[in-house]
C-alpha positions, 0 to 999 in steps of 0.5 A, spaced: 802 786 951 800 790 957 797 786 963 792 789 968 791 785 974 784 787 976 783 781 981 778 783 987 776 789 983 769 791 982 766 795 977 767 800 975 775 800 977 777 795 972 774 799 966 777 806 969 784 802 970 783 800 962 781 807 960 788 809 962 792 804 958 787 804 952 788 812 950 796 810 949 795 804 945 797 804 937 793 800 932 795 793 933 797 793 940 793 789 946 791 790 953 789 784 957 785 785 963 784 779 968 778 779 973 774 775 977 768 778 977 763 776 971 760 784 971 767 786 969 767 781 964 760 784 961 762 791 962 769 791 959 766 787 953 760 792 952 766 798 953 770 795 947 764 794 942 762 802 944 770 804 943 772 800 937 776 795 940 776 787 938 775 783 944 776 776 946 774 773 953 777 767 956 775 763 962 782 761 964 779 757 970 772 757 974 770 764 975 777 768 972 777 771 966 782 774 961 779 779 957 784 781 951 783 788 947 786 790 941 786 797 938 783 796 931 
């Protein structure tokens, strides 16, 4: 699993970083993006739905999210 540290990054930077890795994923592989901005969480979830990726979001501590995307 690839883990992207996007702490402190504001939109659209996390999505741009994410796109670089998603292009090379094979079916079943995962990418985890870690963010501390709620707008990033919303943007990545919408991106995942629009590009046919499974998306699971967990708030691991107050204000920090781990967003895992899986190519399906």
